[in-house]
C-alpha positions as CSV (number, residue, x, y, z in Angstrom):
1,M,80.6,-114.7,-52.9
2,G,83.0,-115.6,-50.2
3,N,86.7,-115.9,-48.7
4,I,88.2,-115.5,-51.8
5,A,91.4,-117.2,-49.7
6,L,89.3,-120.0,-50.0
7,L,88.8,-120.3,-54.0
8,G,90.7,-123.3,-55.0
9,G,91.6,-124.6,-58.6
10,I,93.3,-121.1,-59.7
11,D,97.0,-120.5,-60.4
12,A,96.5,-116.8,-58.3
13,I,94.8,-114.7,-56.2
14,V,95.5,-111.2,-55.5
15,N,95.2,-108.7,-52.5
16,S,94.6,-105.6,-52.6
17,E,96.9,-103.9,-50.3
18,N,98.1,-100.5,-49.1
19,T,101.3,-98.1,-49.7
20,K,102.9,-100.1,-47.1
21,L,102.3,-103.0,-47.9
22,D,101.8,-104.3,-44.5
23,M,99.1,-106.9,-44.8
24,D,96.2,-106.9,-42.2
25,R,96.3,-108.8,-38.7
26,P,95.1,-111.9,-39.7
27,Q,91.9,-111.5,-36.8
28,E,90.5,-108.6,-38.9
29,K,87.6,-108.3,-41.3
30,S,89.3,-107.8,-44.9
31,V,90.6,-109.8,-48.1
32,S,94.2,-109.0,-46.4
33,A,93.3,-110.2,-43.4
34,A,91.6,-113.5,-44.7
35,I,94.4,-114.1,-47.3
36,N,97.0,-113.5,-44.5
37,R,95.3,-115.7,-42.2
38,Y,95.4,-118.3,-44.4
39,A,98.5,-118.3,-46.5
40,S,100.6,-118.5,-42.7
41,T,101.3,-121.6,-40.9
42,W,99.8,-123.1,-38.0
43,R,100.6,-124.5,-34.5
44,I,99.2,-125.5,-31.2
45,M,98.7,-123.5,-28.0
46,Q,101.1,-124.7,-25.4
47,N,98.7,-123.8,-23.5
48,N,96.1,-125.0,-24.4
49,P,96.3,-128.3,-26.7
50,S,93.2,-128.3,-28.6
51,E,93.9,-124.8,-30.3
52,F,95.9,-123.8,-32.3
53,E,97.7,-119.9,-32.9
54,I,99.7,-118.5,-35.6
55,D,103.6,-119.7,-36.4
56,K,104.2,-117.4,-39.1
57,E,103.2,-114.9,-41.1
58,L,104.9,-116.5,-44.3
59,L,103.5,-113.2,-46.7
60,K,104.3,-110.8,-44.7
61,E,107.3,-111.3,-44.2
62,E,107.6,-111.5,-47.5
63,L,106.2,-107.8,-48.0
64,R,108.0,-106.7,-45.6
65,K,111.8,-107.8,-47.5
66,I,110.3,-106.5,-51.4
67,R,109.1,-103.1,-48.7
68,K,112.9,-102.8,-47.5
69,T,113.7,-102.6,-51.1
70,R,112.0,-100.1,-52.5
71,A,111.6,-95.8,-51.9
72,N,109.0,-95.6,-52.9
73,I,105.0,-97.0,-53.0
74,E,102.4,-95.9,-55.5
75,I,99.4,-96.9,-56.4
76,G,99.5,-98.8,-59.5
77,D,102.1,-100.6,-58.2
78,I,102.0,-105.1,-58.2
79,F,103.9,-107.3,-55.8
80,H,104.3,-111.2,-56.6
81,T,105.0,-113.5,-53.4
82,S,104.5,-117.4,-52.5
83,S,101.2,-118.5,-52.4
84,G,102.5,-119.8,-48.4
85,A,100.4,-122.6,-46.2
86,L,97.7,-121.9,-49.7
87,A,100.5,-123.8,-52.1
88,D,99.5,-126.9,-50.1
89,N,96.2,-126.2,-49.2
90,L,94.5,-124.8,-52.1
91,K,97.1,-125.4,-54.8
92,I,97.1,-122.0,-55.2
93,R,100.3,-121.0,-56.9
94,C,101.6,-117.4,-56.0
95,V,99.4,-113.8,-54.7
96,L,100.2,-110.5,-56.6
97,H,99.3,-107.4,-54.5
98,V,98.0,-104.3,-56.0
99,V,98.6,-101.1,-53.9
100,T,95.0,-99.6,-54.2
101,V,95.4,-97.4,-51.1
102,G,97.7,-95.0,-49.5
103,L,98.7,-95.5,-46.1
104,G,99.9,-92.2,-43.9
105,R,98.6,-90.7,-41.5
106,N,94.5,-92.5,-43.3
107,Y,93.5,-94.0,-45.6
108,V,93.6,-92.6,-48.8
109,P,91.5,-95.3,-51.5
110,G,93.1,-94.5,-55.4
111,S,90.8,-93.5,-57.7
112,Y,88.0,-94.4,-59.8
113,I,90.5,-93.7,-62.6
114,Q,93.6,-95.2,-60.8
115,L,91.7,-98.5,-59.7
116,G,90.7,-99.3,-63.2
117,R,94.0,-98.6,-64.3
118,C,95.7,-101.4,-60.9
119,V,93.5,-103.7,-62.8
120,T,95.3,-102.8,-66.6
121,N,98.3,-102.6,-64.6
122,L,97.6,-106.8,-62.6
123,L,96.9,-108.0,-66.1
124,T,100.0,-106.5,-67.7
125,Y,102.0,-107.7,-65.4
126,V,101.0,-111.2,-65.0
127,D,102.0,-111.3,-68.7
128,Q,105.6,-110.5,-68.3
129,L,105.6,-112.7,-65.2
130,N,104.5,-115.6,-67.6
131,K,107.3,-114.5,-70.0
132,S,110.2,-113.7,-68.0
133,K,110.0,-116.3,-65.6
134,K,110.8,-119.7,-65.9
135,T,108.5,-121.2,-63.3
136,Y,105.7,-119.6,-65.3
137,K,107.1,-120.3,-68.5
138,L,106.6,-123.8,-68.4
139,N,103.7,-123.2,-66.7
140,P,101.8,-120.0,-66.9
141,I,98.8,-118.1,-65.2
142,T,95.8,-118.5,-66.5
143,T,93.4,-118.1,-63.9
144,L,93.2,-115.3,-61.4
145,A,90.2,-114.3,-58.5
146,I,90.5,-110.3,-58.1
147,P,88.1,-108.8,-55.2
148,I,86.6,-105.6,-55.6
149,F,89.6,-103.3,-55.0
150,A,90.1,-100.1,-51.9
151,T,86.4,-101.1,-50.6
152,G,86.3,-101.9,-47.6
153,K,87.6,-100.3,-44.2
154,G,89.0,-96.5,-44.7
155,G,87.9,-97.1,-48.6
156,I,85.5,-96.0,-51.0
157,A,81.8,-96.7,-50.0
158,S,80.7,-97.3,-53.3
159,I,81.2,-100.3,-54.8
160,T,79.6,-100.4,-58.3
161,P,81.9,-98.1,-59.6
162,V,84.6,-99.1,-58.7
163,A,83.2,-103.1,-59.7
164,Q,82.1,-101.0,-63.1
165,R,85.6,-100.1,-64.0
166,M,87.4,-103.0,-62.6
167,V,85.6,-105.5,-64.8
168,D,85.7,-102.4,-67.9
169,R,89.2,-102.6,-67.4
170,A,90.1,-106.5,-67.4
171,I,87.5,-106.8,-70.8
172,D,89.3,-104.3,-72.4
173,Y,92.7,-105.7,-71.8
174,L,92.0,-109.2,-72.7
175,E,90.2,-108.0,-75.6
176,C,92.6,-106.2,-77.4
177,T,95.6,-108.4,-75.7
178,A,95.3,-111.5,-77.8
179,T,98.9,-112.9,-76.9
180,S,97.7,-112.8,-73.1
181,Y,97.9,-115.8,-71.2
182,V,95.2,-114.9,-68.8
183,D,92.1,-116.7,-70.4
184,T,90.4,-116.4,-66.9
185,V,89.5,-114.0,-64.4
186,Y,87.3,-114.4,-61.6
187,F,85.7,-111.1,-59.5
188,V,85.2,-111.6,-55.9
189,G,82.8,-110.2,-53.8
190,Y,83.5,-109.8,-50.0
191,V,80.1,-109.4,-48.5
192,E,77.2,-109.4,-49.9
193,D,77.3,-105.8,-51.4
194,A,79.3,-106.1,-53.0
195,Y,78.8,-109.6,-54.0
196,R,75.2,-108.2,-55.2
197,E,76.0,-105.4,-57.2
198,L,78.9,-106.8,-59.1
199,R,77.0,-110.4,-59.9
200,A,73.9,-107.1,-61.8
201,I,77.0,-105.6,-63.5
202,L,78.2,-108.6,-64.8
203,E,75.0,-109.6,-65.8
204,T,74.0,-106.8,-68.4
205,L,77.4,-107.9,-70.4
206,D,77.5,-110.0,-73.5
207,K,77.3,-113.6,-72.1
208,D,79.6,-114.9,-74.8
209,V,82.3,-112.4,-72.8
210,I,81.6,-112.8,-69.6
211,K,80.2,-115.5,-67.0
212,V,78.4,-115.6,-64.3
213,Q,79.0,-117.8,-61.7
214,D,78.6,-118.3,-58.0
215,V,82.4,-120.2,-56.9
């Protein structure tokens, strides 16, 4: 349980994002906001040298550039960015942004089926990235940290059915894809309720497949 943006020793962390690729503001309480906050660069405030303020929201800027190149963005799409300041602070190599929520006048989270499919799309994308991008060909992404999709603000209220489908899809993919570079997937509960429900799901599974641990 905890802040996914503070997990060290992991190649890539995953951000649950909306169809506008508009990361939450750093002061908000969400996975997107936490990743935005800790991946940003900071500077000393001019009028208060004992305090800091954000200098550049690095990932938000990268996503803004990506958004300009795409006519349509749909639930299930995956986007790759750097990890910004997380590269130096925690050695996280990249952030993978999974579109899980439609954003128009209101938040419209993906269906259970769509959110499960997001996990399959994500793992497929990582394996393709490892094969196609020179940096990852030499040193592939093998570990991922994934939040429970679309269960934050304005999202799905019931965590368990979403988490169950996400875990099932990850197991299906890794069991059926012997050539996958990914060897470890961490599911992260951002708040106590998510952690408790996620842990209950994992503890029912084959211990040879799933290891439950606190990180």
